[in-house]
N, C-alpha and C positions, 0 to 999 in steps of 0.2 A: 473572204471567199466562202462559198457555201460548202459545208462539211459533206454534203451528199455527192460532191464531185471526187471524192477520195474513196479509197477501199476501206471497208469496215468488216468486222466479223459478223457473219449472218448465220442464223439458226433456223431451221425449218423442221417441225416435228408434229406428231399427233399427240393429243393430250385429252384429258377428261376435265370437263367443267362441272363443278358441284355447286348447286345454288344454296341459299340459306335454309332451305327445307330438306337438303340432302339429295335432291333429285340430280342424277348424273346423266350427261350426254357427251358424246364424242365431239371434239372440235379439232381443227387444224390451226397451227400457230406459225407465224414467222416473226422473228426478232432481228433487228439490226442494232447491234451494240454500239455505244458511242466510243469515240477515241479517248475521251477522259470522263471520269465520273463526275457528274454535275451537268452534262449535256443531256438533252432528252433522248429517249430510246424510242425507236419506231417499233411499234407492236401491232400486229394484225391477228385477230381471232375470227375465224370463220366456222360456220356450222355446215357440214356436208349435207347436200340435198338428200343423200341416202339415209340420213338419220332422221329426216322429217316424215310426218309431223312430230313436233316436240311439245311437251306441256308448257304452261306459263312458268317462267323462271323467276324466282324472287331474289332481288338484290339484298346484300352483296353476295358475290360469288367467289370461288377460288378456282384456280386452274392447276392441275398436277400433271406431270409427265415423267415417267420412269422408263429408262432404257437399260435393261439388264445386261445387254451386250456391251455397250459403251460405258456403263456404269454412271450415266449422267441422270441427275434428278433436277427438275425444274418446277418451281412453285411461284405462282402469282397470288398474292392475297388481296382481299378487300377490293375485288374487281366489280365495278359498277357499270352497268350498260344503260343506254338510253332507249335504244330500239334494236329489234332483231327480227328476222324472218322465221316464223314458226312452221310454215308449210308452203309448198309450191303446187300449183295446179296448172297442167296435169303433173303428176309426180314425176321426178327425175332421179336418175342414179348418179350421173356425173356432175361435177361442179359443186359450188358452195356459196354461201351468202355471208358477207362480212358483217360482224356485229359492230354497233356503234358504242364504243367504250369511252366513258367519260373520266374514270378515275381507276388507278391501280395504286395501292399503298406501298407495295414492295414487290421486288422480283429477286429471286435467289436461284443460282445455278451451282450445283455441286457436281464435280467430275473428278476423274483421276488425274493426278498431277505428279510429275517428277521434275526436279529432286524433291525429296521428302522433308527437307529441313523446315522447321516451323518458323513462320513469319506472319505477322498481321499488318496489313496496310489499311489505314483508316483514311478515307478521302474527305477532304474538307472543302467548304465553299470558298470562293475567292473573296478578298477584301481589298479596299483601297490601300490599306497599310502595305500589303504585299507589292502592290504596283508602285507605290511611292518610295518605299524604303529598301526593297530587296534588289539585289543585283540581277540584271536580266541576261547576263552572258550565258551562252549556250555551252553546257558541259559536255565533254566527250562521252562521259558515262551515262548521260541523259538523266542524271540525278544530281541535285545540288543540295547539300545539307545547309539549312538556314539556322537552326538552333537545336539544342538538346535539353531535355527536361528530365528530372528524376522523380520517380514514384516509388513509394514503399512496396506496392504490389507488383509493379510491372518492370521496375529497374529503369533503364535509359530508354526514353521515348524521343525519337528524332523527328523534327519537323523538316520536311523536304519539299523542294520543287521538282517535279518530274516532267519530262518531256515525252511525247509520243509522235512518231513520224508515220505518215501514211502516203503511199504512192497515189498520184492524181490519176484519174481514169482517162483524162484527155490529153495527157502529155507525159514526158519523162520526169517531170518535177515531183515534188512531194509537199504535203501539207504538214506543218509542225504545230502542235498544240501543247500547252503546259497546264498543269494543275498542281494542287498542294495535297500532301498526305503526311500522316504520322506513321513512322515505321516502328514496330515493336517486335523484338526478337527473342523475348524471354521464353524459356522452355515451359511446356505444360500450361500455355495460356488457353483460356476458354472464351469463345466469342460471346457466350451468354452473359458474361460479366464485364466484357471488355469495354463496351460503350459506357457502362455505369462507372467503371474506374477512371476513365479519362474525362468524364463530364465536368469535374472541377476545373480541369485545364481549359476546356472550352469556355467555361464561365469567366475564368480569369482573363483569357486572351480576348474575349468579347469586351471586357471592361477596358483593357489597355488599347484595343484597336477602335473602340467606340463603334463597333459594328458587330452584329451577331455572327458567330462562327457556327456553321451547321455541319453535320455529318451527312454527306450525300450517299455514302455506302462504304463497303469494305471488301478486301480480298484477303481471305483467311486460309492459309496453307498449313496443313497438319496431317501427319500420318499418311502421306501419299494422296490426300485429298485436297481439293481446292474448292472453297465456297466463295463465290462472288455474289454480292448483295448490293441492290440499288434501292434507295428510298424515293418514293414518288417518281417512278421512272418516266412517266408521260410528261410531267411538268415539274422538274425539280425546283425547290424554292431558291430564291436569291435574296440577299439583303443589302441594304444601303448603309453607308456610314451616316451617323446621326449628328456629326459635327457640322457646324455651319462653315461655309467657305470664309477664308482659306482653311482647309482641313487641318486639324491638330490631333495628333495621337499622343498617348500617355507614355510611350516608350519609344526607343529607336532600335534599329536592328543590332547595333553594337552591344546594347545592354539587355536585349530581349531574354537571353537564357538566364542571366544573373537575376534580373527583376522577377521573372516568372517563377524561377526555382525558389526564390525567397518567399514569394507569395504562396506557392504550393507547400512549402515546409511549414509555414505558419497556419495555412488552412487546415492541415491534417492534425494540428494541435487544438483546433477549436472544438467546442461542444457541438452537439447535433443542432441545437437551436441556432447558433451563430453560423453554422454551415448552411443551414436553410436560408438565413438572411442573405448570404453571398449569392446563393442560387437566385432568390427573388430580386435582389438588387441588380444583378447582372442582366436579367431579362427586362427589368424596368429601364435600365440605362440603354440596353441594346436589344430592342425588340426584334422579333423574327419577322414582323410585318410592318408596313409603313403606317405611322400614326400622324394625325394633325397635331398642331401645337397643344391644343386644348386636351386632346386625348392623352398625349405624352405627359403633359403637366399633371393631370390627375392620376395617371399611372405611377409617376414618381412620387407624388405626395401621398397616395394610398399606402405605398410601401414604407415611407418614412412614418406615417401614422401607426403602421403595424409594429415596426421595430421599436418605436418610442412609447408604446402603449403601456409598458410596465414602470414608467417613470414614477418615482416615489412621491407620495403626497408631501405638499409643502406646508411649512409652518404659517399659520394665519398672521396677517399683519394686524396692527392695533385697531385700525378703522374697520377691518373685516370682522373682528371680534365684536366690536360695537354694533355692526349691522346685524350680526346673529342675534344679539340681545334684543334689538328693536323688532326683528321678525318674530321672535318668540313672544314678545308682548302683544303684538298685533294679532298673532294666532290665538292667543289666550282670550283676547277680547271677542273673538268670533266663535269661541267654543260652544257657547250656549245659544248662539244666533243662527249661524250657518256652518254646520260641520264640514261641509264640502270646501268652503273658502278657508276654514281653519287648517284643514289637512293640506291644502294647496300651498298656503303660506309656510307651514311646517316643512313642506318639501323644499322650498327655497332655502330655508334655514339649514336643513340638512346638507343641501348641495354645497353651501358655502363652508359650513363647519367641518365638513369632510376633508376640506383642504385639497380636493382633486384638482390638479392643474388643468388649465385649458389646453386645447390642442397645440397652439403655438408654444406654450410654456413647457409641455412634455417634450416637444422636439428640442427645445433649447437645453433642458436638463439633460437629455440624452447626449446632445452634442458636447456639452461640458464634461459629461462623464467619460467620454472617449477622446477629450482634448482635440476636437475638431475645430479648426478656426473657420469662422463664418462672417467676421465683421466686414470684410471687403465685398460681400455679396449683397444682393437685394435683401432688404430686412425681412426677418421672419415674423415679427410682431410690429405693431404700430399702424399708422395710417397707410393704406394702399400696399400693405405688406404681402408677402407670399400667402400667408393665411387668408387674408382678405380676398386675394385672387382665387384661392381654392374655394372659398365660401361662395363667391359670385358665380363661379363655374358650376358649382353644385346646385345652387338654387335658381340661377337665372340662365346660364348657358354662355357659350363663347361669344355670342352677339353683343354681350354687354361688357366685353373686355377689349380694349384697344389692341388690334392685331399685331402691331409691332412691339408694343409693350409686353403682350403675352409671349411673343417669340423670345424677347430678351429675358424675361423672367423665367421662361422655361430653361434657357441655357444656364442661368444662375442656379436654378434648382437642380439641374443635372450636375453642375460642378459640386454643389453641396452634397449630392448623393454619391458622387465619385469619391469625395473626401471621406465619407463614412465607410464606403467599401475599403478604401486604402487603410483606414484606421483599423478595421476589423482584421484585415490581412496583415497588419503590422509592417506596412511598407510606406515609403514616401516617394514623392515624385523626384526624379532627376532635377537638380536646380536649373539646368539649361532648358528642359522642358517646361518647367514651372515659369520661367521668365518669358518664354515664348507665349504662353497662355495669357499672362498678364498684359501683354500688348494688344490683345483682342480689343477692337473698337467697342464691342458690346460690354466690356468690362470697365470702361472708363467712367469715373464717378460722375462727371457732369452730364454725360449722355444718359446714364442710368437715372439720375435725378430728374431729368427732363420727362423721360418716359414714365417714371414713377408717379409724377405729379398728374399725368393725364392718362393713366392706364384705364380708368374707367369713364373717360370722355369719349363716347362713341357716337355722338350726334353728327 
């Protein structure tokens, strides 16, 4: 059913538009707020004819409205327009011309609100996990508690499903919509640090759900004031689950609180470098935008290259020491003949004698240091390995890798990355979840072996 058939909160007000150069002009605005955060907001901005002619306005702009009587402040940031009317001939006093707006980064509305008890509601994007795992029964209170998480700074943070009802305009019925939110009730909370504090939770949930969890906005009530905030109000972002069908998640609803709280506890004990690893791994595993298999494979592999970059130099094998000796002899033979060739051969000698592991070797050293099991996955080194696919994509492109082989290899690489993230967080998969994942057709040894043999066969 179209949401425009139901009643919504509408705001109409005069405001001031300020362009990038500080030029100010009066505008009139109308806003139709959504039933749930994550739906698009209808925003209209018009320039009164009485204010024309106006100078050229430089993008981006912002729009401010302050009503001292009602105590309402409205702010729209990063407002980009495509076209507008600067003047009308003959000049007119009544009426206005609507601007063509292409983007608004945020909308915030601050007003007086009672009661004055402090609460913060952070609105999250929907995920396939919620649809598949959570109970859909309508609660009398319009709030369903799904899980509870513990934070050192914030205390208890509740994950909730909330319902909103709105009367239909054309009948006596009503429309019911639901969304998801985090409820925080700790005293003296500040919205300036709120999103930063809950960011690790979103990263961890995104890994468990195999889908990016986004913050669409928040409702912050403190000291008799209410601040409502929407991110990308014109076109809120949505994300897709990156698991192939049938979709598998790395947690179930019954164990969600326990698993996530364990991960959060261990996360806060990590050093800053490893915390950054979790952030990067989460976005590689669950990107905020749709990626093709080749793009996702490279995104995952680049992150593994990064975190394994400090792998220790290995001890040279006997034949490698012999090779270094031969290179040194050859280099010396060219010292008086061709200094350039001499230096080039010495470079090969230094590269080998330094004992620097190859890309695949560094990754294996890192996996072994974290006790990450990988023997059941697509091989990291050797013929047609994950490292070979990475090199082919880097130097030749996706056209030189078999499409189905690349899709399966990307799944295996994502599983490897998930295991690294779990190792860093000090948690393990529920055995039942692990057994379900093992049954995936794309993880069967014979099937993988067939694709591996022909992964570069694209004729």
